[in-house]
SEBALUM-676732 format. One record per residue (C-alpha): residue number from 1; residue in one letter; x, y, z. Coordinates in Angstrom, 1 decimal. Layout:
BEGIN
<NUM; 'A'; <X; Y; Z>>
...
***
This chain:
BEGIN
<1; 'M'; <3.0; -60.0; -38.0>>
<2; 'L'; <0.7; -62.6; -39.6>>
<3; 'Q'; <-0.1; -60.2; -42.4>>
<4; 'K'; <3.6; -59.8; -43.1>>
<5; 'L'; <4.2; -63.5; -43.5>>
<6; 'R'; <2.1; -63.8; -46.7>>
<7; 'N'; <2.7; -60.3; -48.0>>
<8; 'S'; <4.3; -60.4; -51.4>>
<9; 'A'; <6.2; -57.2; -50.9>>
<10; 'N'; <7.6; -58.6; -47.6>>
<11; 'I'; <8.7; -61.8; -49.3>>
<12; 'A'; <10.3; -59.9; -52.1>>
<13; 'M'; <12.3; -57.8; -49.6>>
<14; 'Y'; <13.4; -61.0; -47.7>>
<15; 'T'; <14.5; -62.5; -51.0>>
<16; 'R'; <16.7; -59.5; -51.6>>
<17; 'Y'; <18.0; -59.7; -48.1>>
<18; 'V'; <18.9; -63.4; -48.6>>
<19; 'H'; <20.7; -62.4; -51.8>>
<20; 'S'; <22.8; -60.0; -49.8>>
<21; 'L'; <23.6; -62.7; -47.2>>
<22; 'E'; <24.7; -64.9; -50.0>>
<23; 'A'; <27.0; -62.2; -51.3>>
<24; 'T'; <28.5; -61.8; -47.8>>
<25; 'S'; <28.8; -65.6; -47.5>>
<26; 'R'; <30.7; -66.0; -50.8>>
<27; 'K'; <33.2; -63.3; -49.8>>
<28; 'I'; <34.4; -65.3; -46.8>>
<29; 'T'; <34.5; -68.8; -48.5>>
<30; 'E'; <38.1; -68.4; -49.7>>
<31; 'N'; <39.7; -68.7; -46.3>>
<32; 'L'; <37.5; -71.6; -45.3>>
<33; 'Y'; <38.2; -73.4; -48.5>>
<34; 'K'; <41.9; -72.9; -48.1>>
<35; 'H'; <41.8; -74.7; -44.8>>
<36; 'L'; <39.7; -77.6; -45.9>>
<37; 'H'; <41.0; -78.2; -49.4>>
<38; 'N'; <43.1; -81.4; -49.4>>
<39; 'F'; <43.2; -81.6; -45.6>>
<40; 'K'; <43.7; -85.2; -44.5>>
<41; 'G'; <44.3; -85.2; -40.7>>
<42; 'T'; <42.0; -85.0; -37.7>>
<43; 'L'; <39.4; -82.2; -38.1>>
<44; 'M'; <37.7; -80.9; -35.0>>
<45; 'L'; <34.6; -78.8; -35.4>>
<46; 'A'; <34.1; -76.8; -32.2>>
<47; 'Y'; <31.1; -74.5; -31.6>>
<48; 'H'; <29.8; -72.0; -29.1>>
<49; 'R'; <26.2; -70.8; -28.9>>
<50; 'Q'; <24.6; -70.5; -32.4>>
<51; 'G'; <27.8; -71.7; -34.0>>
<52; 'Y'; <26.3; -75.2; -33.5>>
<53; 'L'; <24.4; -74.8; -36.8>>
<54; 'P'; <27.4; -74.2; -39.2>>
<55; 'A'; <29.5; -76.7; -37.3>>
<56; 'S'; <26.8; -79.3; -37.8>>
<57; 'V'; <26.4; -78.4; -41.5>>
<58; 'A'; <30.1; -79.1; -41.9>>
<59; 'Y'; <30.1; -82.3; -39.8>>
<60; 'W'; <27.3; -84.0; -41.7>>
<61; 'F'; <28.6; -82.9; -45.1>>
<62; 'I'; <32.1; -84.3; -44.4>>
<63; 'L'; <30.8; -87.5; -42.7>>
<64; 'T'; <28.5; -88.3; -45.6>>
<65; 'M'; <30.7; -87.2; -48.5>>
<66; 'N'; <34.1; -88.1; -47.2>>
<67; 'P'; <33.9; -91.0; -44.7>>
<68; 'E'; <37.6; -91.5; -44.7>>
<69; 'Q'; <38.1; -88.1; -43.1>>
<70; 'R'; <38.4; -88.2; -39.3>>
<71; 'V'; <36.0; -85.5; -38.1>>
<72; 'V'; <34.8; -84.7; -34.6>>
<73; 'I'; <32.2; -82.2; -33.4>>
<74; 'H'; <31.6; -80.8; -29.9>>
<75; 'E'; <31.1; -77.6; -28.0>>
<76; 'S'; <34.3; -75.6; -27.5>>
<77; 'N'; <35.1; -76.4; -23.8>>
<78; 'T'; <34.8; -80.1; -24.4>>
<79; 'I'; <37.2; -79.9; -27.4>>
<80; 'A'; <39.6; -77.7; -25.4>>
<81; 'Y'; <39.7; -79.7; -22.2>>
<82; 'Y'; <39.1; -83.3; -23.2>>
<83; 'M'; <40.1; -83.7; -26.8>>
<84; 'L'; <43.0; -81.4; -27.9>>
<85; 'P'; <45.4; -82.5; -25.2>>
<86; 'Y'; <45.0; -86.2; -26.0>>
<87; 'H'; <45.0; -86.2; -29.8>>
<88; 'E'; <47.7; -85.7; -32.5>>
<89; 'S'; <47.9; -82.4; -34.2>>
<90; 'G'; <45.3; -81.5; -36.9>>
<91; 'L'; <42.9; -78.7; -37.7>>
<92; 'V'; <40.3; -77.0; -35.4>>
<93; 'I'; <37.6; -74.9; -36.9>>
<94; 'L'; <35.7; -72.9; -34.2>>
<95; 'Y'; <32.3; -71.4; -35.0>>
<96; 'S'; <31.4; -69.0; -32.3>>
<97; 'T'; <28.6; -66.3; -32.3>>
<98; 'N'; <30.1; -64.7; -29.1>>
<99; 'P'; <33.6; -63.4; -29.7>>
<100; 'Y'; <33.9; -62.3; -26.1>>
<101; 'A'; <33.4; -65.8; -24.5>>
<102; 'A'; <36.2; -67.0; -22.4>>
<103; 'S'; <35.7; -70.5; -23.9>>
<104; 'T'; <36.6; -69.1; -27.3>>
<105; 'Y'; <40.0; -67.7; -26.3>>
<106; 'N'; <40.7; -70.7; -24.1>>
<107; 'L'; <40.2; -73.1; -27.1>>
<108; 'L'; <42.5; -70.9; -29.3>>
<109; 'Q'; <45.2; -71.0; -26.7>>
<110; 'T'; <44.9; -74.7; -26.2>>
<111; 'A'; <45.0; -75.5; -29.9>>
<112; 'R'; <48.2; -73.4; -30.3>>
<113; 'L'; <49.9; -75.1; -27.3>>
<114; 'T'; <49.0; -78.6; -28.6>>
<115; 'G'; <50.1; -78.0; -32.1>>
<116; 'Y'; <46.7; -77.7; -33.8>>
<117; 'E'; <46.1; -75.4; -36.7>>
<118; 'V'; <43.1; -73.3; -35.8>>
<119; 'L'; <40.5; -71.2; -37.7>>
<120; 'L'; <38.2; -69.0; -35.8>>
<121; 'V'; <34.8; -68.0; -37.4>>
<122; 'T'; <33.0; -65.4; -35.3>>
<123; 'L'; <31.4; -62.0; -35.2>>
<124; 'T'; <33.6; -58.9; -35.6>>
<125; 'P'; <34.7; -57.9; -32.0>>
<126; 'R'; <33.9; -54.3; -31.1>>
<127; 'D'; <36.6; -54.4; -28.4>>
<128; 'E'; <40.2; -53.6; -29.5>>
<129; 'R'; <41.6; -55.7; -26.7>>
<130; 'I'; <39.8; -58.8; -28.2>>
<131; 'N'; <41.0; -57.9; -31.6>>
<132; 'T'; <44.6; -57.8; -30.3>>
<133; 'L'; <44.2; -61.2; -28.6>>
<134; 'Y'; <42.9; -62.8; -31.9>>
<135; 'S'; <45.5; -61.1; -34.1>>
<136; 'R'; <47.8; -64.1; -33.9>>
<137; 'Y'; <45.2; -66.5; -35.2>>
<138; 'S'; <43.7; -67.3; -38.6>>
<139; 'K'; <40.1; -65.9; -38.5>>
<140; 'I'; <37.0; -65.1; -40.4>>
<141; 'Y'; <34.9; -62.2; -39.1>>
<142; 'I'; <31.2; -61.8; -39.7>>
<143; 'N'; <30.3; -58.1; -39.6>>
<144; 'T'; <27.0; -58.2; -37.7>>
<145; 'R'; <25.8; -58.0; -34.1>>
<146; 'D'; <22.9; -60.5; -34.6>>
<147; 'E'; <23.9; -64.0; -33.6>>
<148; 'L'; <21.2; -65.6; -35.7>>
<149; 'E'; <22.1; -63.7; -38.8>>
<150; 'A'; <25.8; -64.5; -38.2>>
<151; 'A'; <25.1; -68.2; -37.8>>
<152; 'L'; <23.1; -68.2; -41.0>>
<153; 'I'; <25.9; -66.5; -42.9>>
<154; 'M'; <28.4; -69.0; -41.4>>
<155; 'A'; <26.2; -72.0; -42.4>>
<156; 'I'; <25.6; -70.7; -46.0>>
<157; 'S'; <29.4; -70.1; -46.4>>
<158; 'T'; <30.2; -73.6; -45.1>>
<159; 'Y'; <27.5; -75.1; -47.4>>
<160; 'Y'; <29.0; -73.4; -50.4>>
<161; 'V'; <32.6; -74.5; -49.6>>
<162; 'L'; <31.8; -78.1; -49.0>>
<163; 'G'; <29.4; -78.3; -51.9>>
<164; 'E'; <32.4; -77.2; -54.1>>
<165; 'L'; <34.8; -79.6; -52.4>>
<166; 'Y'; <32.6; -82.6; -52.8>>
<167; 'K'; <30.8; -81.9; -56.1>>
<168; 'N'; <32.2; -85.1; -57.6>>
<169; 'K'; <31.4; -87.3; -54.6>>
<170; 'L'; <28.6; -89.9; -54.4>>
<171; 'G'; <27.8; -89.7; -58.0>>
<172; 'S'; <24.8; -87.5; -58.9>>
<173; 'R'; <24.2; -86.5; -55.2>>
<174; 'G'; <27.3; -84.3; -55.1>>
<175; 'K'; <26.6; -82.9; -58.5>>
<176; 'R'; <23.0; -82.1; -57.7>>
<177; 'I'; <23.9; -80.2; -54.5>>
<178; 'Y'; <26.6; -78.3; -56.3>>
<179; 'E'; <24.1; -77.3; -59.0>>
<180; 'H'; <21.8; -75.9; -56.2>>
<181; 'I'; <24.8; -73.9; -54.9>>
<182; 'E'; <25.5; -72.5; -58.3>>
<183; 'E'; <21.8; -71.5; -58.7>>
<184; 'G'; <21.9; -69.8; -55.2>>
<185; 'L'; <19.4; -69.6; -52.4>>
<186; 'S'; <17.6; -66.4; -53.2>>
<187; 'P'; <15.8; -67.8; -56.3>>
<188; 'I'; <14.1; -70.4; -54.2>>
<189; 'V'; <13.1; -68.1; -51.2>>
<190; 'E'; <9.7; -67.1; -52.6>>
<191; 'E'; <8.7; -70.7; -53.3>>
<192; 'L'; <10.1; -71.9; -50.0>>
<193; 'V'; <8.2; -69.3; -48.0>>
<194; 'N'; <4.9; -69.7; -49.9>>
<195; 'R'; <5.1; -73.5; -49.4>>
<196; 'Y'; <5.3; -73.2; -45.6>>
<197; 'T'; <3.4; -69.9; -44.9>>
<198; 'E'; <0.3; -71.6; -43.5>>
<199; 'Q'; <2.4; -73.7; -41.2>>
<200; 'L'; <4.4; -70.7; -40.1>>
<201; 'E'; <1.2; -68.8; -39.4>>
<202; 'R'; <0.0; -71.6; -37.1>>
<203; 'I'; <3.4; -71.8; -35.3>>
<204; 'V'; <3.6; -68.1; -34.5>>
<205; 'K'; <0.1; -68.3; -32.8>>
<206; 'F'; <1.6; -70.6; -30.1>>
<207; 'K'; <2.2; -69.0; -26.8>>
<208; 'E'; <4.6; -71.8; -25.9>>
<209; 'V'; <6.0; -74.7; -28.0>>
<210; 'V'; <8.4; -77.5; -27.6>>
<211; 'I'; <10.7; -78.0; -30.6>>
<212; 'T'; <12.2; -81.4; -31.3>>
<213; 'S'; <13.9; -83.3; -34.1>>
<214; 'S'; <16.3; -86.1; -34.9>>
<215; 'R'; <20.0; -85.6; -33.9>>
<216; 'L'; <20.7; -84.5; -37.5>>
<217; 'L'; <18.4; -81.5; -37.2>>
<218; 'E'; <19.1; -80.7; -33.5>>
<219; 'P'; <21.1; -77.6; -34.3>>
<220; 'I'; <18.4; -76.0; -36.5>>
<221; 'A'; <15.8; -77.0; -33.9>>
<222; 'L'; <17.8; -74.9; -31.3>>
<223; 'Y'; <18.1; -72.1; -33.9>>
<224; 'F'; <14.4; -72.2; -34.6>>
<225; 'A'; <13.7; -72.0; -30.8>>
<226; 'E'; <15.8; -68.9; -30.5>>
<227; 'A'; <14.0; -67.3; -33.5>>
<228; 'L'; <10.6; -68.0; -31.9>>
<229; 'R'; <11.7; -66.6; -28.6>>
<230; 'R'; <12.5; -63.3; -30.3>>
<231; 'L'; <8.8; -63.2; -31.3>>
<232; 'G'; <7.9; -63.5; -27.6>>
<233; 'I'; <7.0; -67.2; -27.8>>
<234; 'N'; <8.1; -69.5; -25.0>>
<235; 'A'; <10.0; -71.9; -27.2>>
<236; 'Y'; <12.6; -74.4; -26.2>>
<237; 'Y'; <14.2; -77.6; -27.6>>
<238; 'Q'; <13.7; -81.0; -26.1>>
<239; 'F'; <15.1; -84.4; -27.2>>
<240; 'F'; <12.3; -86.4; -28.8>>
<241; 'E'; <12.6; -89.3; -26.3>>
<242; 'H'; <12.2; -86.9; -23.4>>
<243; 'I'; <8.9; -85.3; -24.3>>
<244; 'D'; <6.2; -86.7; -22.0>>
<245; 'N'; <3.8; -83.8; -21.9>>
<246; 'A'; <3.4; -80.7; -24.0>>
<247; 'N'; <0.6; -78.6; -25.2>>
<248; 'N'; <2.3; -77.8; -28.5>>
<249; 'I'; <5.1; -79.5; -30.4>>
<250; 'L'; <7.0; -78.5; -33.5>>
<251; 'L'; <8.7; -81.5; -35.1>>
<252; 'L'; <11.3; -80.6; -37.7>>
<253; 'S'; <12.2; -83.4; -40.1>>
<254; 'T'; <13.1; -84.4; -43.6>>
<255; 'S'; <11.2; -86.7; -46.0>>
<256; 'A'; <14.0; -89.2; -45.5>>
<257; 'E'; <13.0; -89.6; -41.9>>
<258; 'E'; <9.4; -90.6; -42.6>>
<259; 'H'; <9.7; -93.9; -40.7>>
<260; 'F'; <11.2; -92.1; -37.7>>
<261; 'T'; <8.6; -89.3; -37.6>>
<262; 'R'; <5.7; -91.7; -38.1>>
<263; 'E'; <6.4; -93.3; -34.7>>
<264; 'L'; <6.8; -89.9; -33.1>>
<265; 'R'; <3.5; -88.6; -34.6>>
<266; 'F'; <1.7; -91.6; -33.2>>
<267; 'K'; <3.2; -91.1; -29.8>>
<268; 'Y'; <2.5; -87.3; -29.7>>
<269; 'N'; <-1.1; -87.8; -30.9>>
<270; 'I'; <-1.8; -90.1; -28.0>>
<271; 'M'; <-0.6; -87.3; -25.7>>
<272; 'D'; <-3.4; -85.1; -27.1>>
<273; 'T'; <-1.0; -82.4; -28.1>>
<274; 'T'; <-1.1; -79.9; -31.0>>
<275; 'L'; <1.6; -81.2; -33.4>>
<276; 'E'; <3.1; -79.3; -36.2>>
<277; 'N'; <5.4; -81.5; -38.3>>
<278; 'M'; <7.5; -79.3; -40.6>>
<279; 'V'; <8.9; -81.7; -43.3>>
<280; 'L'; <11.6; -80.7; -45.8>>
<281; 'N'; <11.5; -82.7; -49.0>>
<282; 'T'; <15.1; -82.1; -49.8>>
<283; 'D'; <18.5; -83.7; -49.4>>
<284; 'P'; <19.2; -83.9; -45.6>>
<285; 'L'; <22.5; -82.2; -46.1>>
<286; 'E'; <20.6; -79.1; -47.3>>
<287; 'A'; <17.7; -79.3; -44.9>>
<288; 'Q'; <19.2; -77.2; -42.1>>
<289; 'I'; <20.0; -74.3; -44.5>>
<290; 'Y'; <16.4; -74.2; -45.8>>
<291; 'L'; <14.9; -74.5; -42.3>>
<292; 'A'; <17.2; -71.7; -41.1>>
<293; 'L'; <15.9; -69.5; -44.0>>
<294; 'L'; <12.4; -70.1; -42.8>>
<295; 'A'; <13.2; -69.5; -39.1>>
<296; 'Y'; <15.0; -66.2; -39.9>>
<297; 'Y'; <12.1; -65.2; -42.1>>
<298; 'L'; <10.0; -65.1; -39.0>>
<299; 'V'; <12.6; -62.8; -37.3>>
<300; 'Y'; <12.9; -60.6; -40.4>>
<301; 'S'; <9.1; -60.2; -40.7>>
<302; 'Y'; <8.7; -59.5; -37.0>>
<303; 'N'; <11.4; -56.9; -37.0>>
<304; 'R'; <9.7; -55.2; -40.0>>
<305; 'A'; <6.3; -55.4; -38.3>>
<306; 'I'; <7.4; -53.7; -35.1>>
<307; 'K'; <9.0; -50.9; -37.1>>
<308; 'T'; <5.8; -50.1; -39.1>>
***
């Protein structure tokens, strides 16, 4: 596993893999763009399981680039039971990595009954009964059985759509993000992996680790924890204020959060813990995408290692 992480052939194969993910992501952007283009009402971003990542990418993009847009994010049951019945009609986008969950269908029904337009983004169901239930709704299917891979595709697609929508917002910031999207992700994979290889190697040596972050990066922290669990590491997420004792801590952050992380590093060093602070020096709106690429690189490398 450790040898795979810095193996140039492995990195090259992962780069090609990311290129294929990008191609898949671009194929599904049209439907998402159609729903978000010129939408002015209440937008509710619902999520289930690893759908938290793409929902969060959408939420922070919209909140930052278009503050006039009313946007809400919450897990699917909360949206269905406590929000849809008490709000005027609008649009619900549900990101779910489990198409068989009762909460997914419950939200779709509630949205229809309360007059909300709804778009379901989920994995392709393998059960014809589920396909029949979803046939009346607008949907985007991701053709994979891997929840982490599906969440990554959803997140990339959402990133592409919103980068296009807001390319003229906030001056050079919107333009710069759109330029990154035009360039694509696969050209930066090798540089990204090489920059963080040593840190990734230290992380995978942990037998157990607590992962934490700001609220902005909470979804990718949860995603990272699931990726590490697939490697056999006892990894779990904990809110930074709730960590009182831990042998190993992985702190995910961006360079924009330096003041915030400085305080946390001081606190965790007093605890005599082993701290890995993975810092992304990029726009916070893009950080979750890049961190997801790093997390899934571990899964990809592990899967290849156990096959050889």
